[in-house]
C-alpha positions as CSV (number, residue, x, y, z in Angstrom):
1,X,-5.9,-26.4,-9.9
2,X,-6.4,-27.9,-13.4
3,X,-4.6,-26.2,-16.3
4,X,-6.5,-23.6,-18.2
5,X,-8.6,-22.5,-15.2
6,X,-7.8,-19.1,-13.8
7,X,-8.3,-17.9,-10.2
8,X,-10.6,-14.9,-10.1
9,X,-9.8,-12.5,-7.3
10,X,-12.6,-10.3,-6.0
11,X,-11.7,-7.4,-3.7
12,X,-13.7,-7.1,-0.4
13,X,-13.8,-3.3,-0.6
14,X,-13.8,-0.8,-3.3
15,X,-10.6,1.2,-4.0
16,X,-11.0,4.9,-4.1
17,X,-8.7,6.9,-6.4
18,X,-7.1,9.4,-4.0
19,X,-3.7,11.0,-3.9
20,X,-2.7,11.4,-0.2
21,X,0.8,12.4,0.9
22,X,2.3,9.6,3.0
23,X,5.5,8.3,4.6
24,X,6.6,4.7,4.3
25,X,9.3,3.3,6.5
26,X,11.0,0.0,7.1
27,X,12.8,-0.9,3.9
28,X,15.4,-3.6,4.7
29,X,18.2,-2.2,2.5
30,X,17.4,1.5,2.4
31,X,16.8,2.8,5.9
32,X,14.8,6.0,6.6
33,X,11.3,7.2,5.6
34,X,10.3,7.7,2.1
35,X,7.9,10.6,1.4
36,X,5.5,9.6,-1.4
37,X,1.8,9.5,-2.2
38,X,-1.1,7.0,-2.7
39,X,-2.8,6.3,-6.0
40,X,-5.8,4.7,-4.4
41,X,-7.0,3.7,-1.0
42,X,-9.4,1.4,0.8
43,X,-10.1,0.6,4.4
44,X,-7.7,-2.3,4.2
45,X,-4.8,-0.9,2.3
46,X,-3.5,1.4,-0.4
47,X,-1.5,1.5,-3.6
48,X,1.6,3.7,-3.2
49,X,4.3,4.9,-5.6
50,X,7.8,4.2,-4.3
51,X,11.3,4.8,-5.7
52,X,12.4,1.6,-3.9
53,X,11.8,-2.0,-4.9
54,X,10.1,-3.8,-2.1
55,X,9.7,-7.5,-1.4
56,X,6.3,-9.1,-1.1
57,X,5.5,-9.7,2.5
58,X,8.0,-7.1,3.7
59,X,6.9,-5.2,6.9
60,X,6.7,-1.4,6.9
61,X,5.1,1.5,8.7
62,X,2.6,3.5,6.7
63,X,1.7,7.0,7.9
64,X,-0.1,10.1,6.6
65,X,2.3,13.1,6.5
66,X,-0.2,15.0,8.7
67,X,0.3,12.4,11.4
68,X,-3.5,11.7,11.7
69,X,-3.0,8.1,10.6
70,X,-0.3,5.5,11.2
71,X,-0.4,1.7,10.8
72,X,1.9,-1.3,10.6
73,X,1.5,-2.8,7.2
74,X,2.9,-5.4,4.8
75,X,3.7,-5.3,1.1
76,X,1.1,-7.3,-0.9
77,X,2.9,-6.7,-4.3
78,X,5.5,-4.6,-5.9
79,X,5.3,-3.8,-9.7
80,X,7.7,-1.8,-11.8
81,X,6.3,1.4,-13.3
82,X,7.0,2.7,-16.8
83,X,10.1,4.8,-16.4
84,X,11.2,5.0,-12.8
85,X,9.7,3.7,-9.6
86,X,7.4,1.0,-8.4
87,X,3.8,0.6,-7.5
88,X,3.4,-1.2,-4.2
89,X,0.2,-2.6,-2.8
90,X,0.1,-2.1,1.0
91,X,-2.1,-4.1,3.3
92,X,-2.8,-2.5,6.7
93,X,-2.2,-5.0,9.5
94,X,-4.8,-3.2,11.8
95,X,-7.7,-2.6,9.4
96,X,-10.1,-1.7,12.1
97,X,-8.3,1.5,12.8
98,X,-7.2,2.0,9.1
99,X,-7.6,5.0,6.9
100,X,-11.1,3.8,6.0
101,X,-12.4,5.7,8.9
102,X,-11.8,8.9,6.9
103,X,-12.6,7.5,3.5
104,X,-16.1,7.8,2.1
105,X,-17.6,4.4,1.6
């Protein structure tokens, strides 16, 4: 790509601001589930707050605390938050059965 040109990324689906209590599991260096919450969701993924730093591409299991939803996923990005913690973008690996079925479109 020539210098000066920027790639513009357009999301396929709208994110919906929604705080949902969830569990994420599968961190390579810190075993066990982390109880946390989403900041926003879509049918294909979610943005989650974590106390752990995750690596891009890392596999995890994402589940609602109620047990109604569970999906294998991968980390799309991990950004440090002001203060403590990280915002991680999670991509569901099985989007057809993803949380989108319970999210208004």
